[in-house]
TILUMVO-769870 format. One line per 10 residues: number of its first residue (from 1); their letters; for each residue x, y, z of C-alpha. Coordinates in pm, whole numbers. Layout:
NUM) a) X,Y,Z ~ ...
This chain:
1) madendpnrp) -2453,-10325,-61 ~ -2693,-10618,-63 ~ -2693,-10863,221 ~ -2516,-11187,132 ~ -2759,-11386,346 ~ -3063,-11227,187 ~ -3303,-11509,103 ~ -3437,-11312,-190 ~ -3098,-11296,-349 ~ -3095,-11484,-682
11) eddspatpkg) -2896,-11809,-688 ~ -2741,-11710,-1018 ~ -2573,-11399,-877 ~ -2209,-11379,-963 ~ -1980,-11313,-671 ~ -1789,-10990,-648 ~ -1444,-11016,-786 ~ -1184,-10878,-550 ~ -1009,-10573,-688 ~ -805,-10474,-402
21) egeaapaetr) -757,-10558,-42 ~ -1082,-10480,139 ~ -1257,-10348,-172 ~ -1509,-10508,-407 ~ -1529,-10425,-775 ~ -1861,-10450,-959 ~ -1895,-10713,-1228 ~ -2148,-10758,-1503 ~ -2305,-11078,-1605 ~ -2218,-11162,-1965
31) alppadddif) -2411,-11380,-2205 ~ -2261,-11715,-2310 ~ -2086,-11722,-2647 ~ -2230,-11924,-2931 ~ -2181,-12298,-2916 ~ -1947,-12305,-3210 ~ -1703,-12057,-3054 ~ -1381,-12174,-2905 ~ -1456,-12102,-2540 ~ -1137,-12252,-2395
41) esetpgqiea) -827,-12052,-2472 ~ -537,-12125,-2248 ~ -288,-11852,-2174 ~ -81,-11960,-1881 ~ -107,-12234,-1628 ~ -225,-11983,-1374 ~ -450,-11765,-1585 ~ -777,-11832,-1770 ~ -988,-11577,-1952 ~ -1297,-11504,-1751
51) ssiepppqpe) -1501,-11448,-2062 ~ -1431,-11800,-2188 ~ -1541,-11987,-1876 ~ -1897,-12084,-1815 ~ -1975,-12000,-1455 ~ -2024,-12314,-1243 ~ -2330,-12367,-1022 ~ -2313,-12159,-704 ~ -2280,-12352,-383 ~ -2417,-12237,-54
61) aitseadepl) -2230,-11964,127 ~ -1948,-12083,350 ~ -1844,-11897,659 ~ -1473,-11845,705 ~ -1283,-11834,1031 ~ -1340,-11458,1040 ~ -1716,-11512,1007 ~ -1699,-11366,659 ~ -1939,-11529,416 ~ -1779,-11692,112
71) dapaqsaape) -1964,-11724,-217 ~ -1863,-11962,-493 ~ -1889,-11830,-849 ~ -2238,-11865,-990 ~ -2318,-12030,-1322 ~ -2573,-11891,-1560 ~ -2847,-12147,-1613 ~ -2966,-12002,-1942 ~ -2839,-11761,-2204 ~ -3117,-11512,-2114
81) pepepepapa) -2996,-11202,-1923 ~ -3031,-11230,-1549 ~ -3117,-10960,-1292 ~ -2837,-10722,-1205 ~ -2658,-10860,-897 ~ -2565,-10634,-619 ~ -2196,-10597,-548 ~ -2055,-10821,-281 ~ -1752,-10763,-63 ~ -1433,-10936,-144
91) veapeappia) -1363,-11245,65 ~ -1084,-11491,102 ~ -1124,-11825,-63 ~ -961,-12073,174 ~ -1005,-12376,-48 ~ -937,-12231,-397 ~ -601,-12152,-554 ~ -532,-11788,-651 ~ -664,-11710,-1001 ~ -554,-11411,-1208
101) arlegdgvee) -814,-11331,-1463 ~ -843,-11037,-1695 ~ -1184,-10951,-1827 ~ -1143,-10845,-2186 ~ -1378,-10603,-2348 ~ -1638,-10366,-2201 ~ -1358,-10194,-2012 ~ -1368,-10425,-1716 ~ -1064,-10393,-1501 ~ -852,-10689,-1402
111) papveareda) -936,-10812,-1052 ~ -668,-10854,-796 ~ -563,-11211,-709 ~ -721,-11368,-404 ~ -480,-11422,-120 ~ -450,-11781,2 ~ -536,-11867,361 ~ -256,-11933,598 ~ -399,-12267,704 ~ -413,-12387,343
121) adiggpppty) -42,-12336,306 ~ 19,-12562,601 ~ -129,-12863,420 ~ 102,-13047,186 ~ 1,-13170,-159 ~ -245,-13013,-400 ~ -517,-12779,-274 ~ -857,-12921,-177 ~ -1025,-12806,-498 ~ -769,-12979,-718
131) fraagdpdep) -869,-13312,-881 ~ -625,-13530,-1066 ~ -751,-13713,-1371 ~ -751,-14091,-1366 ~ -443,-14232,-1529 ~ -244,-13910,-1486 ~ 116,-13997,-1574 ~ 261,-13839,-1262 ~ 28,-14045,-1039 ~ 100,-14416,-1100
141) eeepppqtfa) -192,-14647,-1044 ~ -162,-14849,-727 ~ -113,-15220,-777 ~ -351,-15436,-578 ~ -177,-15634,-306 ~ -110,-15997,-404 ~ -380,-16235,-290 ~ -268,-16519,-66 ~ -434,-16857,-44 ~ -604,-16746,277
151) dkarakaiel) -742,-16434,103 ~ -878,-16642,-183 ~ -1028,-16896,59 ~ -1185,-16614,262 ~ -1329,-16455,-51 ~ -1464,-16791,-168 ~ -1616,-16856,175 ~ -1783,-16514,172 ~ -1918,-16582,-176 ~ -2053,-16926,-76
161) wgqfravaep) -2204,-16783,240 ~ -2378,-16517,34 ~ -2518,-16778,-202 ~ -2630,-16998,86 ~ -2790,-16706,263 ~ -2971,-16598,-54 ~ -3122,-16946,-79 ~ -3178,-17021,290 ~ -3292,-16682,420 ~ -3638,-16685,253
171) kwvafsgaar) -3699,-17037,379 ~ -3581,-16948,726 ~ -3806,-16641,733 ~ -4101,-16850,623 ~ -4023,-17122,878 ~ -3969,-16881,1166 ~ -4289,-16700,1077 ~ -4485,-17023,1076 ~ -4321,-17130,1403 ~ -4409,-16799,1568
181) afggemwnrl) -4764,-16827,1443 ~ -4795,-17184,1572 ~ -4638,-17094,1906 ~ -4863,-16795,1942 ~ -5170,-17003,1867 ~ -5067,-17267,2120 ~ -4996,-17003,2382 ~ -5335,-16846,2325 ~ -5504,-17179,2367 ~ -5309,-17259,2681
191) rgikrpknvr) -5401,-16922,2828 ~ -5763,-17002,2752 ~ -5757,-17314,2967 ~ -5939,-17250,3290 ~ -5751,-17318,3608 ~ -5890,-17572,3853 ~ -6146,-17404,4076 ~ -6123,-17642,4369 ~ -5924,-17927,4516 ~ -6126,-18186,4329
201) eaavwggwla) -6042,-18042,3989 ~ -5676,-18001,4093 ~ -5666,-18368,4189 ~ -5810,-18466,3850 ~ -5548,-18254,3676 ~ -5271,-18412,3882 ~ -5398,-18758,3798 ~ -5395,-18690,3427 ~ -5042,-18545,3444 ~ -4917,-18841,3644
211) aggfafivaf) -5076,-19084,3399 ~ -4920,-18901,3105 ~ -4578,-18904,3268 ~ -4607,-19271,3351 ~ -4716,-19351,2995 ~ -4419,-19158,2858 ~ -4176,-19348,3083 ~ -4328,-19682,2988 ~ -4318,-19595,2618 ~ -3956,-19485,2644
221) fvfvtagmps) -3865,-19804,2831 ~ -4040,-20020,2570 ~ -3870,-19827,2288 ~ -3528,-19873,2443 ~ -3561,-20233,2553 ~ -3746,-20365,2246 ~ -3524,-20613,2070 ~ -3269,-20638,2351 ~ -3132,-20989,2405 ~ -3210,-21184,2716
231) tddlwearqg) -2967,-21150,3005 ~ -3081,-21465,3182 ~ -2778,-21664,3073 ~ -2487,-21429,3041 ~ -2241,-21689,2915 ~ -2456,-21776,2616 ~ -2439,-21417,2491 ~ -2226,-21366,2183 ~ -1999,-21065,2169 ~ -1894,-21109,1806
241) qsityldrng) -1910,-21330,1502 ~ -1771,-21681,1488 ~ -1684,-21838,1153 ~ -1626,-22209,1104 ~ -1470,-22328,777 ~ -1548,-22673,636 ~ -1357,-22841,356 ~ -1535,-22994,60 ~ -1589,-23315,262 ~ -1752,-23135,555
251) hvilregaqn) -1453,-23148,791 ~ -1368,-22848,1008 ~ -1044,-22697,879 ~ -1046,-22354,1051 ~ -1233,-22159,1318 ~ -1225,-21784,1359 ~ -1392,-21538,1591 ~ -1537,-21529,1936 ~ -1540,-21833,2155 ~ -1718,-21883,2488
261) appvdlaslp) -1420,-21871,2720 ~ -1443,-21871,3100 ~ -1366,-21546,3284 ~ -1003,-21455,3325 ~ -859,-21537,3666 ~ -735,-21192,3772 ~ -545,-21338,4066 ~ -326,-21543,3833 ~ -231,-21243,3619 ~ 39,-20988,3698
271) pyvaqafiai) -130,-20680,3849 ~ -11,-20455,3568 ~ -222,-20646,3313 ~ -553,-20526,3458 ~ -401,-20187,3547 ~ -302,-20126,3184 ~ -662,-20169,3070 ~ -800,-19948,3347 ~ -545,-19673,3275 ~ -618,-19652,2904
281) edrrfynhlg) -987,-19752,2888 ~ -1160,-19642,3211 ~ -963,-19448,3474 ~ -1265,-19419,3710 ~ -1365,-19784,3674 ~ -1380,-19845,4050 ~ -1558,-19513,4121 ~ -1866,-19513,3896 ~ -2183,-19722,3877 ~ -2135,-19841,3521
291) vdfggmmrag) -2165,-19506,3342 ~ -1921,-19218,3379 ~ -2130,-18914,3284 ~ -1839,-18679,3355 ~ -1618,-18877,3119 ~ -1887,-18872,2852 ~ -1912,-18493,2878 ~ -1534,-18452,2858 ~ -1516,-18682,2555 ~ -1798,-18491,2387
301) aenlragrvv) -1620,-18160,2446 ~ -1294,-18296,2303 ~ -1472,-18437,1999 ~ -1645,-18104,1935 ~ -1316,-17919,1972 ~ -1140,-18154,1728 ~ -1429,-18172,1484 ~ -1414,-18552,1485 ~ -1427,-18845,1724 ~ -1098,-18846,1916
311) qggstitqql) -1217,-18978,2252 ~ -1474,-19227,2366 ~ -1686,-19189,2676 ~ -1781,-19554,2723 ~ -1670,-19728,3039 ~ -1539,-20083,3060 ~ -1883,-20191,3180 ~ -2050,-20025,2880 ~ -1802,-20185,2640 ~ -1871,-20523,2796
321) aknlfltner) -2247,-20468,2761 ~ -2208,-20375,2397 ~ -1978,-20669,2321 ~ -2203,-20918,2497 ~ -2549,-20810,2387 ~ -2554,-20530,2127 ~ -2438,-20450,1775 ~ -2206,-20182,1641 ~ -2500,-19963,1539 ~ -2446,-19592,1612
331) swrrkaqeim) -2776,-19452,1739 ~ -2920,-19292,2049 ~ -3143,-19594,2105 ~ -2846,-19831,2102 ~ -2660,-19599,2340 ~ -2956,-19595,2579 ~ -2966,-19975,2570 ~ -2595,-19986,2645 ~ -2640,-19761,2950 ~ -2928,-19970,3085
341) lafwlesrfs) -2733,-20293,3042 ~ -2430,-20134,3210 ~ -2639,-20051,3517 ~ -2775,-20407,3514 ~ -2423,-20555,3502 ~ -2308,-20332,3788 ~ -2605,-20440,3998 ~ -2537,-20809,3944 ~ -2157,-20844,3941 ~ -1868,-20702,4135
351) kdeilalyls) -1609,-20477,3972 ~ -1349,-20755,3957 ~ -1600,-20994,3802 ~ -1690,-20736,3536 ~ -1322,-20674,3461 ~ -1249,-21048,3438 ~ -1545,-21096,3203 ~ -1430,-20800,2992 ~ -1074,-20935,2959 ~ -1209,-21271,2843
361) rvyfgagayg) -1430,-21126,2566 ~ -1267,-20812,2422 ~ -1132,-20835,2065 ~ -758,-20783,2005 ~ -733,-20835,1628 ~ -603,-21126,1420 ~ -901,-21335,1531 ~ -799,-21322,1899 ~ -1081,-21270,2151 ~ -972,-21236,2513
371) veaaaeryfd) -640,-21157,2672 ~ -538,-21523,2682 ~ -585,-21565,2307 ~ -406,-21236,2241 ~ -105,-21336,2450 ~ -79,-21666,2265 ~ -133,-21503,1924 ~ 116,-21219,1955 ~ 377,-21348,2201 ~ 343,-21729,2207
381) rpareltllq) 293,-21734,2583 ~ 5,-21746,2833 ~ -130,-21422,2976 ~ 24,-21490,3320 ~ 372,-21460,3163 ~ 318,-21124,2993 ~ 572,-20851,3060 ~ 481,-20491,3139 ~ 546,-20372,2782 ~ 357,-20667,2632
391) samiaglvka) 60,-20596,2860 ~ 62,-20230,2758 ~ 72,-20321,2389 ~ -219,-20564,2421 ~ -422,-20307,2617 ~ -352,-20051,2346 ~ -494,-20276,2074 ~ -851,-20240,2203 ~ -882,-19892,2048 ~ -820,-20011,1690
401) psrlnparqd) -743,-20386,1676 ~ -726,-20400,1296 ~ -526,-20083,1237 ~ -280,-20147,1522 ~ -245,-20521,1466 ~ 134,-20575,1492 ~ 119,-20910,1316 ~ 7,-20745,992 ~ 103,-20379,1028 ~ 423,-20203,1117
411) iaaareratv) 502,-20279,1480 ~ 597,-19912,1533 ~ 230,-19811,1557 ~ 157,-20073,1824 ~ 470,-19976,2018 ~ 376,-19608,2006 ~ 32,-19692,2144 ~ 196,-19902,2418 ~ 400,-19595,2519 ~ 78,-19400,2562
421) vlnemvamgf) -58,-19674,2788 ~ 256,-19673,3000 ~ 240,-19295,3041 ~ -120,-19324,3162 ~ -17,-19591,3410 ~ 250,-19357,3548 ~ -4,-19073,3574 ~ -239,-19294,3777 ~ 40,-19418,4004 ~ 22,-19780,3896
431) isaaerdaal) 391,-19783,3799 ~ 682,-19548,3847 ~ 859,-19351,3578 ~ 1164,-19572,3624 ~ 956,-19885,3561 ~ 812,-19725,3247 ~ 1157,-19637,3115 ~ 1283,-19988,3184 ~ 984,-20140,3002 ~ 1043,-19923,2696
441) qeelvisren) 1392,-20068,2665 ~ 1246,-20415,2609 ~ 1237,-20553,2256 ~ 895,-20654,2126 ~ 912,-20977,1929 ~ 581,-21047,1755 ~ 483,-21397,1648 ~ 421,-21396,1274 ~ 264,-21740,1263 ~ -77,-21719,1099
451) pagvlsyyrd) -352,-21917,1270 ~ -485,-22019,932 ~ -169,-22221,866 ~ -166,-22373,516 ~ -492,-22191,439 ~ -341,-21845,480 ~ -333,-21749,111 ~ -673,-21908,55 ~ -823,-21724,354 ~ -699,-21389,226
461) widpllnevi) -833,-21462,-123 ~ -1194,-21522,-7 ~ -1191,-21240,249 ~ -1365,-20983,19 ~ -1654,-21224,-29 ~ -1690,-21281,346 ~ -1685,-20908,414 ~ -1959,-20857,158 ~ -2186,-21138,279 ~ -2119,-21148,655
471) gdqrddfive) -1978,-20805,734 ~ -2004,-20712,1102 ~ -2304,-20930,1184 ~ -2279,-21080,1532 ~ -2369,-21440,1480 ~ -2217,-21782,1414 ~ -2154,-21866,1049 ~ -2041,-22172,859 ~ -1845,-22139,537 ~ -1852,-22443,313
481) ttidiaaqra) -1535,-22423,104 ~ -1420,-22609,-204 ~ -1082,-22684,-44 ~ -945,-23036,-23 ~ -732,-22998,288 ~ -511,-23295,200 ~ -446,-23150,-145 ~ -380,-22810,10 ~ -116,-22954,240 ~ 36,-23151,-47
491) ateavstlld) 63,-22841,-269 ~ 215,-22633,12 ~ 469,-22905,86 ~ 556,-22956,-282 ~ 632,-22586,-329 ~ 842,-22551,-15 ~ 1028,-22878,-64 ~ 1133,-22820,-427 ~ 1239,-22462,-358 ~ 1435,-22567,-51
501) eqgearrvsq) 1614,-22834,-252 ~ 1676,-22654,-582 ~ 1574,-22293,-538 ~ 1913,-22152,-451 ~ 2099,-22346,-718 ~ 1843,-22261,-986 ~ 1816,-21897,-867 ~ 1443,-21930,-798 ~ 1293,-21778,-485 ~ 916,-21804,-531
511) aaaialddqg) 647,-22033,-668 ~ 269,-22056,-682 ~ 32,-22345,-743 ~ -340,-22393,-790 ~ -572,-22687,-863 ~ -937,-22670,-980 ~ -1206,-22928,-1035 ~ -1415,-22931,-1351 ~ -1672,-22700,-1186 ~ -1410,-22437,-1104
521) gvraivggrd) -1388,-22520,-733 ~ -1043,-22448,-593 ~ -908,-22769,-441 ~ -570,-22618,-345 ~ -408,-22277,-374 ~ -56,-22172,-272 ~ 33,-21806,-321 ~ 399,-21820,-230 ~ 682,-21996,-58 ~ 619,-21862,296
531) ytqsqfnrat) 313,-21664,402 ~ 486,-21533,715 ~ 752,-21371,495 ~ 523,-21240,221 ~ 144,-21221,206 ~ 141,-21136,-167 ~ -63,-21401,-346 ~ 124,-21492,-663 ~ -149,-21730,-774 ~ -416,-21460,-795
541) qarrqpgssf) -234,-21125,-798 ~ 95,-21162,-988 ~ 84,-21093,-1363 ~ 368,-21272,-1540 ~ 457,-21374,-1897 ~ 305,-21717,-1971 ~ 549,-21790,-2253 ~ 461,-22091,-2466 ~ 173,-22189,-2238 ~ -16,-21916,-2426
551) kffiylaame) 14,-22126,-2745 ~ -288,-22321,-2622 ~ -507,-22031,-2738 ~ -323,-21995,-3071 ~ -356,-22360,-3170 ~ -716,-22381,-3046 ~ -801,-22084,-3270 ~ -627,-22264,-3556 ~ -825,-22586,-3493 ~ -1148,-22384,-3492
561) ngltpwsvre) -1056,-22223,-3824 ~ -990,-22523,-4042 ~ -642,-22643,-3949 ~ -571,-22986,-3801 ~ -288,-23138,-3595 ~ -153,-23276,-3926 ~ -140,-22945,-4106 ~ 220,-22870,-4202 ~ 402,-22544,-4151 ~ 761,-22432,-4192
571) dapitisipg) 985,-22391,-3890 ~ 1215,-22128,-4037 ~ 1310,-21767,-3966 ~ 1050,-21509,-4067 ~ 1016,-21134,-4073 ~ 684,-20982,-3973 ~ 583,-20635,-4089 ~ 297,-20447,-3928 ~ 199,-20097,-4043 ~ 314,-19840,-3793
581) qpdwtpgnyt) 553,-20081,-3620 ~ 912,-20177,-3697 ~ 979,-20507,-3871 ~ 1020,-20796,-3631 ~ 1249,-21095,-3695 ~ 1214,-21332,-3397 ~ 1436,-21630,-3351 ~ 1467,-21954,-3158 ~ 1715,-21930,-2876 ~ 1935,-22207,-3022
591) nefhgavtls) 1900,-22073,-3377 ~ 1797,-22425,-3481 ~ 1512,-22469,-3728 ~ 1342,-22791,-3835 ~ 1186,-22713,-4169 ~ 842,-22852,-4253 ~ 667,-22997,-3945 ~ 312,-23083,-3849 ~ 129,-22856,-3609 ~ 114,-23143,-3361
601) gafthsfnmv) 491,-23183,-3371 ~ 551,-22809,-3347 ~ 318,-22785,-3046 ~ 473,-23089,-2877 ~ 824,-22949,-2899 ~ 716,-22584,-2871 ~ 865,-22445,-3192 ~ 825,-22070,-3181 ~ 839,-22000,-3556 ~ 545,-22226,-3632
611) airvanevgg) 336,-22067,-3355 ~ 409,-21722,-3499 ~ 312,-21833,-3852 ~ -11,-21992,-3729 ~ -102,-21689,-3520 ~ -56,-21463,-3820 ~ -258,-21693,-4046 ~ -549,-21723,-3807 ~ -534,-21360,-3696 ~ -443,-21206,-3364
621) dkvidvarrl) -799,-21088,-3302 ~ -929,-21444,-3319 ~ -660,-21563,-3079 ~ -760,-21294,-2830 ~ -1128,-21384,-2874 ~ -1053,-21746,-2782 ~ -867,-21639,-2467 ~ -1153,-21410,-2364 ~ -1411,-21683,-2426 ~ -1222,-21919,-2197
631) gvtsplsnyh) -1208,-21667,-1912 ~ -888,-21462,-1954 ~ -946,-21109,-1828 ~ -595,-20960,-1835 ~ -528,-20696,-2103 ~ -425,-20848,-2436 ~ -312,-20646,-2736 ~ -264,-20745,-3097 ~ 113,-20698,-3087 ~ 406,-20885,-3242
641) slalgaqemt) 475,-21071,-2919 ~ 122,-21211,-2877 ~ 222,-21544,-3032 ~ 506,-21592,-2783 ~ 307,-21520,-2469 ~ 494,-21205,-2376 ~ 181,-21029,-2244 ~ 133,-21077,-1871 ~ -144,-21285,-1711 ~ -226,-21440,-1373
651) liemvgayga) -192,-21807,-1288 ~ -553,-21846,-1177 ~ -698,-21719,-1506 ~ -462,-21938,-1709 ~ -559,-22247,-1508 ~ -925,-22150,-1535 ~ -894,-22124,-1914 ~ -725,-22466,-1937 ~ -1004,-22594,-1713 ~ -1238,-22602,-2013
661) maadgyrvep) -1030,-22894,-2143 ~ -1087,-23081,-1814 ~ -1461,-22996,-1821 ~ -1537,-23146,-2165 ~ -1531,-22807,-2331 ~ -1746,-22613,-2080 ~ -1645,-22283,-1928 ~ -1488,-22300,-1580 ~ -1514,-22017,-1329 ~ -1265,-22043,-1037
671) hgvarirran) -1426,-22002,-694 ~ -1334,-22101,-339 ~ -1666,-22099,-148 ~ -1966,-22319,-216 ~ -2207,-22182,48 ~ -2228,-21951,351 ~ -2496,-22021,612 ~ -2590,-21932,968 ~ -2493,-22193,1223 ~ -2803,-22167,1442
681) snetmwswrp) -3078,-22154,1179 ~ -2898,-22313,883 ~ -3019,-22019,675 ~ -2831,-21996,345 ~ -2691,-21646,305 ~ -2495,-21704,-16 ~ -2426,-21991,-251 ~ -2213,-22015,-561 ~ -2382,-22007,-897 ~ -2189,-21992,-1224
691) errervieer) -2248,-21682,-1430 ~ -2305,-21896,-1734 ~ -2258,-22268,-1788 ~ -2188,-22290,-2157 ~ -1977,-22484,-2400 ~ -1677,-22277,-2507 ~ -1485,-22544,-2703 ~ -1657,-22752,-2967 ~ -1605,-23126,-2969 ~ -1381,-23164,-3275
701) pmrymnqmma) -1136,-22880,-3184 ~ -1128,-23020,-2830 ~ -1031,-23365,-2956 ~ -758,-23213,-3170 ~ -620,-23021,-2871 ~ -636,-23332,-2649 ~ -420,-23517,-2899 ~ -158,-23243,-2919 ~ -149,-23162,-2545 ~ -125,-23529,-2446
711) rvvsegtgts) 185,-23560,-2669 ~ 347,-23270,-2478 ~ 342,-23480,-2159 ~ 405,-23821,-2311 ~ 695,-23730,-2541 ~ 746,-23355,-2550 ~ 863,-23080,-2317 ~ 636,-23183,-2026 ~ 745,-23539,-1960 ~ 831,-23453,-1597
721) aringfqvgg) 456,-23411,-1531 ~ 356,-23770,-1609 ~ 143,-23944,-1342 ~ 95,-24318,-1328 ~ -258,-24429,-1408 ~ -373,-24097,-1558 ~ -359,-23965,-1909 ~ -243,-23606,-1873 ~ -244,-23323,-2123 ~ -68,-22993,-2072
731) ktgtgndyrd) 169,-22728,-2193 ~ 497,-22587,-2069 ~ 595,-22223,-2091 ~ 913,-22027,-2040 ~ 909,-21649,-2020 ~ 1144,-21394,-2167 ~ 1507,-21458,-2075 ~ 1406,-21739,-1834 ~ 1232,-21500,-1593 ~ 914,-21712,-1569
741) awfigftpgm) 848,-22083,-1596 ~ 502,-22245,-1616 ~ 336,-22580,-1644 ~ -40,-22623,-1670 ~ -179,-22975,-1698 ~ -518,-23144,-1689 ~ -693,-23475,-1689 ~ -1068,-23532,-1721 ~ -1226,-23371,-1415 ~ -921,-23184,-1280
751) vggvwvgndn) -671,-22914,-1383 ~ -368,-22765,-1212 ~ -96,-22510,-1278 ~ 240,-22404,-1134 ~ 450,-22091,-1180 ~ 806,-22034,-1056 ~ 1026,-21725,-1074 ~ 1140,-21424,-873 ~ 939,-21131,-748 ~ 1199,-20885,-874
761) ftttarvtgg) 1188,-21034,-1228 ~ 1552,-21142,-1220 ~ 1651,-21428,-1449 ~ 1669,-21784,-1326 ~ 1941,-22038,-1401 ~ 1776,-22147,-1727 ~ 1466,-22283,-1551 ~ 1207,-22396,-1807 ~ 847,-22497,-1769 ~ 939,-22862,-1809
771) slpaqiwanf) 1170,-22861,-1506 ~ 1071,-22722,-1165 ~ 708,-22633,-1248 ~ 635,-22975,-1399 ~ 804,-23147,-1104 ~ 602,-22953,-846 ~ 285,-23031,-1044 ~ 364,-23402,-1048 ~ 435,-23403,-673 ~ 101,-23265,-551
781) mptvlrntpp) -150,-23354,-826 ~ -165,-23726,-732 ~ -311,-23619,-397 ~ -558,-23392,-574 ~ -657,-23681,-805 ~ -674,-23952,-536 ~ -1057,-23957,-539 ~ -1099,-23886,-911 ~ -1163,-24193,-1127 ~ -907,-24214,-1409
791) rqlemprded) -1048,-24140,-1754 ~ -890,-24124,-2094 ~ -885,-23801,-2287 ~ -1116,-23800,-2585 ~ -899,-23833,-2892 ~ -974,-23764,-3264 ~ -1221,-24002,-3423 ~ -1208,-24160,-3766 ~ -1416,-23886,-3920 ~ -1171,-23628,-3785
801) ydlgtpdpst) -900,-23777,-4007 ~ -1114,-23749,-4320 ~ -1025,-23382,-4347 ~ -705,-23488,-4515 ~ -342,-23449,-4430 ~ -143,-23200,-4634 ~ 171,-23329,-4799 ~ 462,-23228,-4573 ~ 673,-23164,-4881 ~ 440,-22888,-4996
811) ptltavgapi) 340,-22696,-4681 ~ 58,-22454,-4726 ~ 32,-22102,-4587 ~ -335,-22050,-4658 ~ -470,-21775,-4437 ~ -803,-21867,-4281 ~ -846,-21554,-4071 ~ -744,-21194,-4043 ~ -372,-21191,-3969 ~ -215,-20980,-3697
821) gavlgnpgap) -136,-20739,-3975 ~ 168,-20940,-4068 ~ 319,-20978,-4405 ~ 527,-21295,-4416 ~ 842,-21184,-4592 ~ 1145,-21376,-4704 ~ 1331,-21550,-4423 ~ 1593,-21322,-4283 ~ 1912,-21389,-4099 ~ 1885,-21422,-3720
831) ppdnedrsld) 1973,-21100,-3538 ~ 2331,-21073,-3412 ~ 2396,-21111,-3041 ~ 2456,-20740,-2989 ~ 2099,-20650,-3096 ~ 1792,-20630,-2878 ~ 1673,-20984,-2809 ~ 1398,-20894,-2561 ~ 1145,-21091,-2764 ~ 1369,-21395,-2815
841) fgpeg) 1245,-21679,-2599 ~ 1392,-22003,-2478 ~ 1340,-22336,-2650 ~ 987,-22357,-2507 ~ 890,-21998,-2576
């Protein structure tokens, strides 16, 4: 028997097939059948013909537990006959299932089955040599576990990290290599420096090092202190910006910002006022020398832990230094300057003096600088009368004076911050827990009075411009406004008085008014009835239906396209058809029609049917073009309701558009500031310049419109707006279902407008533009016009009449422009009362 471990044994030897227990039967190597033979012929699941199986490659011999070598069946590598293998003893196959094979032909006897190992039977499942095909029906494919949002985020983060690493790693390798090379070169050079040989050379070295260190300190000091303000006169230092407002005549009408106030007298204040600031702003105020390095480290650690700025490390002394001398710039240089100034303040003043100076200069929001101003602004009392809760609330405002301002924001935020201050005071032992609980039971009543007074709506309107031009600059500024303070007071009083007298009975709760000069300067602006109740500016922000006041654009387009005030049109029911839209049959509210009328008469008495006919003749696109040319920016669409002013607009753009009539046909751009300059150097930082000063209404159409609009006030729907000594032109307007009422009037050099209604769009008690709005206009415009010389409106000249007057008995419907898309059909019956009348307007449209 040949040795199984014989190295000379061919690898292609076939193993001996066991015949019986302990015996080995010889086997012959057979040649492979031809390729076209069917070599797989299944008999039973447990039996396969040996002659039809191509021997697999022979693995290395495996030693069993009984140290008996195991040989795997060998595969013939080629069809050529191989050397005769020597018989091998039968062995157990621990990892193969028993196979019963019968060798057919050549008289080979059937080998006995191989007995399975005992340890293989102990293992459940298929034997080790068994492989299940993918997708086997009795082995269902495992479903991947559902991915959660965290799994997807983790996978995305891994993917992004891989992409970042692929891009950054080569650069990092290159950088680190260059850094190592540079460092190595520097180290080699330093090692090459010869050490001093004697005391003389050591002294020279020391001198150079000392000089270098001194130069570095001086350079750092110069870098930090360069540009720092002088501290010689502390009380001249400005801690913020101060803004002074002048009216158009140069009179001071409002001051905002920091004022040079004397230090607070701490002895006159309740002790808990100062304690509240120390507890929330600087707990170690009396224990440091101006800078609390431990507090800065703690704040830095908290900010790193939170990933954002949640704590500040500045002391009260540092805050005072910044407010007095520095800007809000965030840089290491500015921080170093702040620290140096803090040390300087501590060396010159006592702790109580620093605290008193701080309380007189810190900003508390709403234009209040210093605790005295804050107490007056928020609680209408001096600081010496503040309660514990009021003191805590004021101290809490320092962190975010704009965001926590209780006069503008929800008081809950300020009260919550006050609770934090009280808890800190308890922790420091300034007050007891019982005192804190008693203070929290107090009701906080905040004064809503705005320091701007009658200028409140105006001040809010120009605020975006001031933020853009001035921003956070710490300096004194002067704002030259276009406001006439007397006119502003008159407009505010006219609105409040008329609404107080008639508002409840007429079911009107709000009104707005505005007056402009012929350059567009706002002389007066009132955004509502009471600023303390509502800060919404209805003069500049509210979009409402202008009603018949929109007819100004329709008739101006008609005058520019060949019609005259004496052109005749029919005041009768009409039906308008527009492709893609349902037919529209509007009607006058009273269902009264006047037949053939001149355009001047129809405009004077605000007949809706004539306006609709004219708008369709001229074309809706041309009407919109006129409105755009005169300054209207609100969205306008070529719809049925365009002629009746049912598309919403703001009061300020309507008054600005009418302003072209007061400016001899030139475009007017409303603005409220003429110039902004620095108080100390008189440097002009911004001044108003019109975008374009151009004529937008030609002379003849303007004369025609003057004639028609003057008749509205003298004998039409706007007679309540007449003013003695002035020739006034204007137009009334009443919105859908009496929800809005307007009057806009002008005289050469000045224009004004009024709107009344309700914020919730509820209907009024049949208020028209010729009633309350015209009355308010007539009450305040005389004050606006007090310094304006009376001038007559330019009326049509003789040559303007030569165009001819159509015979009223034969009215023409000649279209001179692209219509809205309307087809003027036969007059139809007015809609019954049970149909939708949302586009039916009052007698003035």
